[in-house]
C-alpha positions as CSV (number, residue, x, y, z in Angstrom):
1,X,61.4,82.2,20.5
2,X,62.1,79.9,23.1
3,X,58.4,78.1,25.2
4,X,61.0,79.3,27.8
5,X,60.9,83.1,27.4
6,X,57.4,82.7,26.1
7,X,55.6,81.7,29.2
8,X,57.4,83.9,31.0
9,X,56.1,86.8,28.7
10,X,52.9,85.4,29.6
11,X,53.2,84.8,33.3
12,X,54.3,88.8,33.5
13,X,51.4,90.0,31.9
14,X,49.8,88.8,35.8
15,X,52.2,91.7,37.4
16,X,51.4,94.0,34.6
17,X,47.8,93.9,34.8
18,X,47.9,94.9,38.4
19,X,50.6,98.1,37.5
20,X,47.5,98.7,35.2
21,X,45.5,99.2,37.6
22,X,47.5,100.7,39.8
23,X,48.5,103.3,37.5
24,X,45.0,104.5,37.5
25,X,45.8,106.0,41.1
26,X,47.6,109.3,41.8
27,X,50.9,109.4,41.3
28,X,50.9,110.2,45.5
29,X,48.1,108.8,46.6
30,X,46.0,110.3,49.9
31,X,44.9,108.3,52.7
32,X,42.3,105.8,51.6
33,X,44.5,105.3,48.9
34,X,46.8,103.6,50.1
35,X,46.2,100.4,51.0
36,X,45.2,99.5,47.1
37,X,48.1,101.2,46.2
38,X,50.2,99.3,48.3
39,X,49.0,96.1,47.4
40,X,49.0,96.3,43.9
41,X,52.7,97.3,43.9
42,X,53.3,94.5,46.7
43,X,51.6,92.4,44.1
44,X,53.5,92.6,41.5
45,X,56.6,92.6,43.3
46,X,56.0,89.3,44.6
47,X,54.7,88.0,41.1
48,X,57.5,89.4,38.6
49,X,60.4,87.7,40.5
50,X,57.7,84.6,40.5
51,X,57.8,84.6,36.9
52,X,61.4,85.3,36.7
53,X,62.6,82.3,39.1
54,X,59.9,80.0,36.8
55,X,61.3,81.2,33.9
56,X,64.8,80.5,35.2
57,X,64.1,77.3,35.9
58,X,62.5,76.3,32.9
59,X,65.1,77.8,30.9
60,X,67.8,75.1,32.1
61,X,65.5,72.7,31.6
62,X,64.3,73.3,28.3
63,X,67.9,74.2,26.3
64,X,70.2,71.6,28.3
65,X,67.1,69.2,28.1
66,X,68.5,69.4,23.5
67,X,71.5,68.0,25.1
68,X,70.2,64.2,25.5
69,X,69.2,62.7,21.6
70,X,67.9,59.1,20.5
71,X,70.6,58.2,19.1
72,X,72.9,59.6,20.6
73,X,74.9,63.0,19.4
74,X,76.8,64.2,22.1
75,X,80.2,62.8,23.3
76,X,80.2,63.4,26.9
77,X,83.7,63.8,27.7
78,X,83.7,67.1,25.1
79,X,81.3,69.0,27.2
80,X,82.6,71.6,29.6
81,X,83.9,70.7,32.9
82,X,81.6,71.9,34.7
83,X,78.8,70.9,33.2
84,X,80.0,66.8,33.4
85,X,80.2,68.3,37.2
86,X,77.3,69.3,37.8
87,X,75.8,67.1,36.2
88,X,77.4,63.4,37.5
89,X,78.0,65.1,41.2
90,X,74.4,66.9,41.1
91,X,72.2,64.5,40.2
92,X,73.8,62.0,42.3
93,X,73.4,64.6,45.3
94,X,69.6,65.2,44.6
95,X,69.0,61.4,44.4
96,X,71.1,60.7,47.7
97,X,69.6,63.9,49.5
98,X,65.8,63.9,48.6
99,X,63.2,66.1,47.6
100,X,64.7,70.1,48.4
101,X,61.9,72.2,50.6
102,X,60.1,69.1,51.2
103,X,59.6,65.7,54.1
104,X,62.2,64.1,52.8
105,X,61.1,60.4,52.4
106,X,63.0,57.1,54.0
107,X,66.3,56.6,52.9
108,X,64.8,52.8,51.3
109,X,62.3,54.5,49.4
110,X,64.9,56.6,47.8
111,X,66.9,53.8,46.0
112,X,64.9,53.3,43.3
113,X,65.9,57.1,42.4
114,X,68.8,56.7,43.2
115,X,69.8,53.8,40.9
116,X,67.5,55.8,38.1
117,X,70.4,58.9,38.5
118,X,73.3,56.1,38.4
119,X,71.7,54.4,35.2
120,X,71.6,57.8,33.4
121,X,75.7,58.7,34.5
122,X,75.9,55.3,33.3
123,X,74.5,55.6,30.2
124,X,76.1,59.3,29.8
125,X,72.6,60.7,29.9
126,X,72.1,64.5,31.1
127,X,69.2,65.5,33.9
128,X,68.0,68.5,32.9
129,X,66.4,69.4,35.7
130,X,70.4,69.6,37.9
131,X,70.6,72.5,36.3
132,X,67.3,74.3,37.6
133,X,67.9,74.8,41.2
134,X,67.4,78.7,42.4
135,X,67.4,77.8,45.7
136,X,64.1,79.9,45.7
137,X,66.3,82.9,44.7
138,X,67.2,84.3,41.8
139,X,69.0,86.9,42.3
140,X,72.3,87.7,41.0
141,X,74.6,85.3,42.1
142,X,72.3,82.8,41.2
143,X,71.7,83.8,37.6
144,X,75.9,83.5,37.8
145,X,75.9,79.8,38.9
146,X,73.6,78.7,37.4
147,X,75.6,79.8,33.8
148,X,78.8,78.6,35.0
149,X,77.8,75.3,35.8
150,X,76.7,75.1,32.1
151,X,80.1,76.5,31.6
152,X,79.6,79.7,31.1
153,X,81.7,82.4,33.4
154,X,80.3,86.0,34.3
155,X,77.2,85.5,32.2
156,X,76.3,88.8,32.2
157,X,79.3,90.5,31.5
158,X,78.9,88.5,28.6
159,X,75.8,89.8,27.6
160,X,76.0,93.4,28.7
161,X,77.2,94.7,24.9
162,X,74.2,93.5,24.1
163,X,72.1,94.8,27.5
164,X,72.6,98.2,26.2
165,X,71.5,98.3,23.0
166,X,68.2,97.0,24.8
167,X,68.0,98.9,26.9
168,X,69.0,102.6,25.2
169,X,71.7,103.5,27.4
170,X,75.6,102.8,28.7
171,X,75.4,100.7,31.8
172,X,78.0,100.3,35.2
173,X,80.0,97.1,34.9
174,X,77.9,96.1,37.8
175,X,74.6,97.0,36.9
176,X,72.5,94.3,35.6
177,X,73.8,92.0,39.1
178,X,73.0,95.3,40.8
179,X,69.5,96.1,39.9
180,X,68.2,92.4,39.8
181,X,69.2,91.7,43.0
182,X,67.5,95.0,43.7
183,X,64.1,93.1,42.3
184,X,64.7,90.6,44.1
185,X,65.2,92.1,47.3
186,X,62.2,94.0,47.1
187,X,60.1,90.8,46.7
188,X,61.5,89.6,49.7
189,X,60.7,92.5,52.1
190,X,57.0,92.0,50.2
191,X,57.0,88.7,51.3
192,X,58.6,89.0,54.5
193,X,57.1,91.7,56.0
194,X,54.1,93.2,53.6
195,X,55.6,96.4,53.6
196,X,55.8,98.5,50.4
197,X,56.2,101.7,51.5
198,X,59.4,102.2,49.3
199,X,58.2,100.7,46.1
200,X,57.5,104.0,43.4
201,X,56.3,103.9,40.8
202,X,58.6,104.7,38.5
203,X,61.5,101.6,40.3
204,X,58.6,98.9,39.4
205,X,57.8,100.2,35.6
206,X,62.0,100.1,35.4
207,X,61.7,96.9,36.9
208,X,59.2,95.4,34.3
209,X,61.1,96.3,31.8
210,X,65.1,95.3,33.2
211,X,63.7,91.7,33.3
212,X,62.1,91.5,30.2
213,X,65.3,92.5,28.6
214,X,67.3,90.5,31.1
215,X,65.5,87.9,30.2
216,X,65.2,87.7,26.9
217,X,69.5,88.1,26.9
218,X,69.8,85.3,29.1
219,X,67.8,82.5,27.1
220,X,69.4,83.8,23.9
221,X,73.3,83.3,25.8
222,X,72.0,79.7,26.2
223,X,70.3,79.2,23.0
224,X,73.7,80.0,21.6
225,X,75.8,77.9,23.8
226,X,73.3,74.6,23.4
227,X,74.1,75.3,19.7
228,X,78.1,75.6,20.1
229,X,77.4,72.0,22.1
230,X,76.2,70.4,19.9
231,X,78.8,71.2,17.2
232,X,82.0,71.5,20.2
233,X,81.1,67.9,21.6
234,X,78.9,65.8,18.7
235,X,80.5,62.5,18.3
């Protein structure tokens, strides 16, 4: 098991711990119990999405980092077009723009970072962090974009058969994308409005199961892809 997947499973235990407490309450709590139940369900909703987003970031850092070896074993020119574009343009853009979601340092203080990014490009080293941007929104579109950036188009279509096997049921073509968006949207509602009124026990149990299955399949697919690149792009 990859380190990122192992860490994700460990982090999900926090959400599952809240659910364990929540299950000690009635399915339909009375008025005095509702604040406790809403708090537990809301906390679980936020924690599970935070764990999934952190998993995504670490997954790409872990596996794309395997393409950098000493001595060098990968021919940069043989890598997928999108991977090369993201590596070069993404690396330079981040260095030029400064850190996301933080106060940007003065331009003069960014010169060292820009120079380092240029050095990496010149020696054809890949910065794995360039591929880990979720924009704080691990939605279906974000996941598809991250995999497209490394050369995997239609990631949800590619894992659908394996997903159905682990889900123990056939699903519509848009199920994986839609279910992930639903889970992320619920997190947004809780985080920005504290509204947990529409979170049911059944839907949250399903969300935990869904993220567990999805994370394992995404890790497997990226692992397979990187192993393939290590052969097809070998020097």
